[in-house]
Every structure is written in C-alpha cells, then in structure tokens.
C-alpha positions in Angstrom: 0.0 0.0 0.0 2.9 2.4 0.7 4.2 1.9 -2.8 0.7 2.6 -4.2 0.5 5.8 -2.2 3.9 7.0 -3.4 2.9 6.3 -7.0 -0.3 8.3 -6.6 1.5 11.2 -4.9 4.1 11.4 -7.6 1.6 11.6 -10.5 1.7 14.9 -12.4 -0.8 17.5 -11.5 -3.9 17.4 -13.7 -4.5 21.2 -13.7 -6.1 22.5 -16.9 -4.0 24.8 -19.1 -5.2 28.3 -18.0 -7.6 29.8 -20.4 -7.4 26.9 -22.9 -11.1 25.9 -22.7 -12.4 29.4 -23.4 -9.9 29.9 -26.2 -10.7 26.6 -28.0 -14.5 26.8 -27.5 -14.3 30.4 -28.6 -12.9 29.4 -32.0 -15.4 26.7 -32.6 -13.6 23.7 -31.2 -15.3 21.1 -29.0 -14.1 19.1 -26.0 -12.7 15.7 -27.1 -13.9 12.4 -25.6 -12.0 10.9 -22.6 -9.9 8.8 -25.0 -9.4 11.0 -28.0 -7.1 8.5 -29.8 -8.1 4.9 -30.4 -6.4 1.6 -30.7 -2.9 1.4 -32.1 -2.4 5.2 -32.3 -2.8 5.6 -28.6 -0.3 2.7 -28.0 2.2 4.3 -30.4 1.9 7.6 -28.4 2.7 5.9 -25.1 5.7 4.1 -26.8 7.0 7.5 -27.9 6.7 8.8 -24.3 8.7 5.8 -23.1 11.4 6.5 -25.7 11.5 10.2 -24.7 12.4 9.2 -21.2 15.0 6.6 -22.1 12.7 3.5 -21.7 11.5 1.1 -24.3 10.2 -2.4 -25.0 13.3 -3.5 -26.9 14.9 -4.7 -23.7 12.0 -7.0 -23.0 10.9 -5.3 -19.9 7.2 -6.1 -19.4 5.8 -2.6 -19.2 2.1 -2.2 -19.1 1.2 1.3 -20.1 -1.9 3.4 -20.0 -2.4 7.1 -20.6 -4.7 9.8 -19.1 -5.7 12.6 -21.5 -6.5 16.1 -20.4 -7.0 19.5 -22.1 -8.2 17.6 -25.2 -10.1 19.4 -27.9 -11.2 18.7 -31.5 -11.6 21.3 -34.2 -11.4 21.7 -38.0 -8.8 23.5 -40.1 -8.7 23.6 -43.9 -11.4 20.9 -43.8 -9.3 18.6 -41.7 -10.2 17.3 -38.2 -7.5 18.3 -35.8 -7.1 17.1 -32.2 -4.9 18.4 -29.4 -4.4 16.9 -25.9 -2.0 16.5 -23.0 -1.2 12.9 -22.2 0.2 11.5 -19.0 1.6 8.0 -19.1 1.1 5.5 -16.2 3.3 2.4 -16.0 3.4 -0.8 -14.1 5.8 -3.7 -14.3 4.5 -7.2 -13.7 1.4 -5.6 -12.1 3.3 -3.3 -9.8 2.8 0.4 -10.3 6.1 2.2 -10.9 6.7 4.8 -8.1 7.2 7.7 -10.5 5.5 9.3 -13.4 6.5 11.5 -16.3 6.0 15.2 -17.2 3.6 14.1 -19.9 3.5 14.8 -23.6 1.8 17.3 -25.8 -0.1 15.8 -28.8 -1.5 17.3 -32.0 -3.1 15.0 -34.6 -4.3 16.2 -38.1 -6.5 14.2 -40.4 -5.1 13.3 -43.9 -6.9 12.9 -47.2 -5.4 9.4 -47.6 -3.4 6.9 -45.6 0.3 7.0 -45.0 1.3 3.7 -43.5 4.3 3.1 -41.3 6.0 6.6 -41.3 7.9 7.6 -38.2 10.3 10.6 -37.9 12.1 10.7 -34.5 15.2 12.5 -33.2 18.4 10.4 -33.3 19.1 11.1 -29.6 16.1 8.9 -28.6 17.6 5.6 -27.4 14.7 3.4 -28.4 13.1 3.0 -31.8 9.4 3.8 -32.0 9.1 1.4 -34.9 11.2 -1.4 -36.4 10.4 -0.4 -40.0 13.5 0.1 -42.1 15.3 3.4 -42.0 14.8 5.7 -45.0 17.6 8.2 -45.9 16.0 11.3 -47.4 19.5 12.3 -48.8 19.7 15.5 -46.6 22.9 15.2 -44.5 22.0 17.8 -42.0 18.5 16.4 -41.4 19.8 12.8 -41.4 22.2 13.7 -38.7 19.4 15.1 -36.5 16.5 12.8 -37.3 15.8 9.2 -38.3 13.0 8.5 -40.8 11.5 5.0 -40.8 8.8 3.6 -43.0 7.9 2.1 -46.3 9.4 3.2 -49.6 6.3 5.1 -50.5 6.6 7.1 -47.2 9.9 8.5 -48.4 8.0 10.7 -50.9 6.2 12.4 -48.1 9.2 13.8 -46.3 9.9 16.7 -48.7 12.7 19.3 -48.2 10.1 21.8 -46.9 8.8 19.3 -44.4 12.3 18.4 -43.3 13.1 22.1 -42.7 10.0 22.5 -40.6 10.6 19.4 -38.6 14.2 20.2 -38.1 13.4 23.5 -36.3 13.4 21.5 -33.0 14.6 18.2 -31.7 12.1 17.3 -29.0 9.1 16.0 -31.0 8.3 12.8 -32.9 6.0 12.4 -35.9 4.0 9.3 -36.8 1.3 8.4 -39.3 -1.4 5.8 -38.6 -4.1 5.2 -41.1 -5.2 8.6 -42.4 -3.8 10.5 -39.4 -0.6 12.5 -38.9 0.4 12.9 -35.3 3.0 15.0 -33.5 4.1 14.1 -29.9 6.2 16.7 -28.0 8.2 16.2 -24.9 6.3 17.8 -22.0 2.7 18.7 -21.7 1.2 22.0 -23.1 1.2 24.6 -20.3 -0.1 27.7 -22.1 -2.7 28.6 -24.8 0.1 30.0 -27.0 1.9 26.6 -26.9 -1.2 24.9 -28.2 -1.8 27.4 -30.9 1.9 27.3 -32.0 1.9 23.4 -32.2 -1.3 23.4 -34.3 0.2 25.9 -36.6 3.4 23.9 -36.9 1.7 20.6 -37.6 -0.6 22.2 -40.2 2.4 23.7 -42.0 4.1 20.3 -42.0 1.0 18.6 -43.4 0.6 21.3 -46.1 4.2 20.5 -47.1 3.1 17.1 -48.4 3.1 17.4 -52.2 -0.2 17.1 -54.1 1.5 14.5 -56.3 1.7 12.2 -53.3 -1.5 13.2 -51.5 -4.6 15.2 -52.4 -4.7 18.7 -50.8 -8.3 18.2 -49.5 -10.3 15.5 -47.9 -13.1 13.8 -49.9 -16.0 13.4 -47.4 -18.0 11.3 -49.9 -16.4 8.1 -48.6 -16.5 8.9 -44.9 -19.1 6.3 -44.1 -17.2 3.6 -45.9 -13.9 4.6 -44.3 -15.6 4.7 -40.8 -16.7 1.1 -41.4 -13.2 0.1 -42.4 -11.7 1.9 -39.4 -14.0 -0.1 -37.1 -12.5 -3.4 -38.4 -9.9 -4.8 -36.0 -9.1 -8.3 -37.2 -9.1 -10.4 -40.4 -12.5 -12.0 -39.7 -14.0 -8.5 -39.4 -12.4 -7.5 -42.7 -13.8 -10.6 -44.4 -17.3 -9.9 -43.1 -17.0 -6.3 -44.3 -16.0 -7.3 -47.8 -19.0 -9.7 -48.0 -21.4 -7.0 -46.9 -20.4 -4.3 -49.4 -22.8 -3.1 -52.1 -21.7 -2.5 -55.6 -21.5 1.2 -55.0 -19.4 0.5 -51.9 -17.0 -1.6 -54.0 -16.6 1.1 -56.5 -15.8 3.7 -53.8 -13.4 1.2 -52.1 -11.6 0.4 -55.4 -11.1 4.2 -56.0 -9.8 4.8 -52.5 -6.3 4.9 -51.3 -6.7 2.4 -48.5 -4.7 -0.8 -48.8 -8.0 -2.7 -48.7 -8.8 -1.3 -52.2 -7.1 -4.3 -53.7 -9.9 -6.4 -52.2 -12.7 -4.3 -53.6 -14.1 -7.1 -55.9 -13.6 -9.9 -53.3 -16.8 -11.5 -52.2 -15.8 -14.8 -50.4 -13.1 -15.8 -47.9 -11.6 -18.1 -50.5 -11.3 -15.2 -53.0 -9.7 -13.0 -50.3 -7.1 -15.6 -49.5 -6.2 -16.1 -53.2 -5.9 -12.3 -53.6 -3.8 -11.9 -50.5 -1.4 -14.6 -51.6 -1.0 -12.9 -55.0 0.1 -9.6 -53.5 3.8 -8.6 -53.1 5.2 -8.5 -49.6 4.8 -4.7 -49.2 1.1 -4.8 -50.0 0.6 -7.7 -47.6 2.3 -5.8 -44.8 0.1 -2.8 -45.5 -3.0 -4.9 -45.2 -1.9 -6.5 -42.0 -0.9 -3.2 -40.5 -4.5 -2.0 -40.9 -5.6 -4.5 -38.3 -2.9 -4.0 -35.7 -4.3 -3.1 -32.3 -2.5 -2.5 -29.1 -2.2 -5.4 -26.7 -3.0 -5.7 -23.1 -6.1 -3.4 -23.0 
C-alpha cells in the first residue's frame, strides 16, 4: 500500500491549461472524448513517451502502459479534423505500479486525405526506436544527422525538403502516421494557450508540405461512411465480413480509395480473399496486415 501511495503522490498534477477551454471553444472547437485517440495510435503515443524518457520495450521489460488525457479538444482547419491533448503515461511492471511518473507529452493530430502507413520521424538522440520499420535516408545530410526517418518506400516521398526544414526546427518532437492521421508528440505537456496554438500551426504547416503529387490537398468526405466502417474493423475476420457486406457502390468507392484494402474491392468470399492476399507482393501484404494491428494488453 505504501508503494501505491507513493505512486499516486508522484503523479503529475492534472490542472487544466489556464484559459485553454475558453480559447478553444471560442474558436469553434469542442471538447474531445475521454480517450481521443483509439487503438494502435494511442499505443504508439505511449511508446513514444517511453522512448523520450529513455525507456522502451526493446529490452524485453514487461511494461504495461496506459495514458490519461487532459486538455483535449477537437476542431477543423482547412477541412481537416485536428485534435490536441495533453497525455500522462502510467506504468506498471508485472502488475506493480512504478513509483514515478512523467512530465507528460503534448499531442497534436491532423486528419489526412489518404493513408500513409508506417511513417515515423524521430530525433536520433532517442535511445529506443518507436518502430522497427527500415530506415529511410532522405538524402539530406544535415537532417539525417538530426533525425531518423523510418517507414515504407512510399513514405519517403512524403518527407519533402520543406517538411524536413519545418521538422528540423526543434529536436524534442516525434511524428508518426497511422491510417489517415498524422500525429506530433512533443516532450512535456502543453502549459499555455500559446503553446497549443503554435503546435497546431506547426503541424498544419508540415501537413501542407506534403506534395499534391503524393496526396490530395483536400479531404473527400463522400467516402467517410465507408472509411468509418473500415476503421472499425480490428481483425481479419471482421475484414472478411465487411467485404462480403459491401454493395456494388461501396465496392466502386473502395476500389477508387487509397486504402490498402482497395485491392480487395471485388472480393466476395473468404476463398477469394485468401487467393488475392497470396497474389500480393510483400509490401502490399504488410500494409493490409498493418490496418488490423491493435494495441495489446487493454
């Protein structure tokens, strides 16, 4: 019980950022739900915070991690949904709470028109990798010295010279893409309204630096319902059930979309799905499997 009390007493204070609620609601934003980030994205954010504090899962330490989110708001900029939040990580090892906690992290996530799978940009001074995807060298010696870019070959096209310049302005944040979301995690929680506004402006500038040859510059809302149904799928069985339930119009929209599941748009049976999967190259298979990754231990 003494250990439990020490853990509770050491947790960071959950005070709200002064004036943030009025500022965000005043510009048309709304309060985000208790868990503003779902599934694997939340798990990636907690892994980033571990890395920022010199910890990681590479050593095999059985950390169980969970985060509390505060000062979380959702708004829209340039037709994109944007979410900001402070996150505080809680850890235990083999069921025992660790008797310390962290300063928290500041998070800003922007919606993308299409998916970028497997992209992580992290400072080289972080001891632990956020992902085990292969390293990509953008060919910029100054940036390569400061940052590591990991991801698929297609992801390399996203990290343009303009984006590298914007990211390289500081060395205490990490960028990650999951599905059609682009997230920024900064060391330390937001403490002022100006910090929140600046982070949103920084992230939106970085997102705008993605060339239109790689990604549309606006979000097509006509496929929102279909994308929401795809996002709700969390395993292969669910994907098979979804494919069998699609209407002809759904299949046409899916085939024209940029989701990795588009290659399955004309599949109607589990047998057809298996044959199609086996016909894909390794990269396409990995992209499909990545869609159904979910964090463990929840």
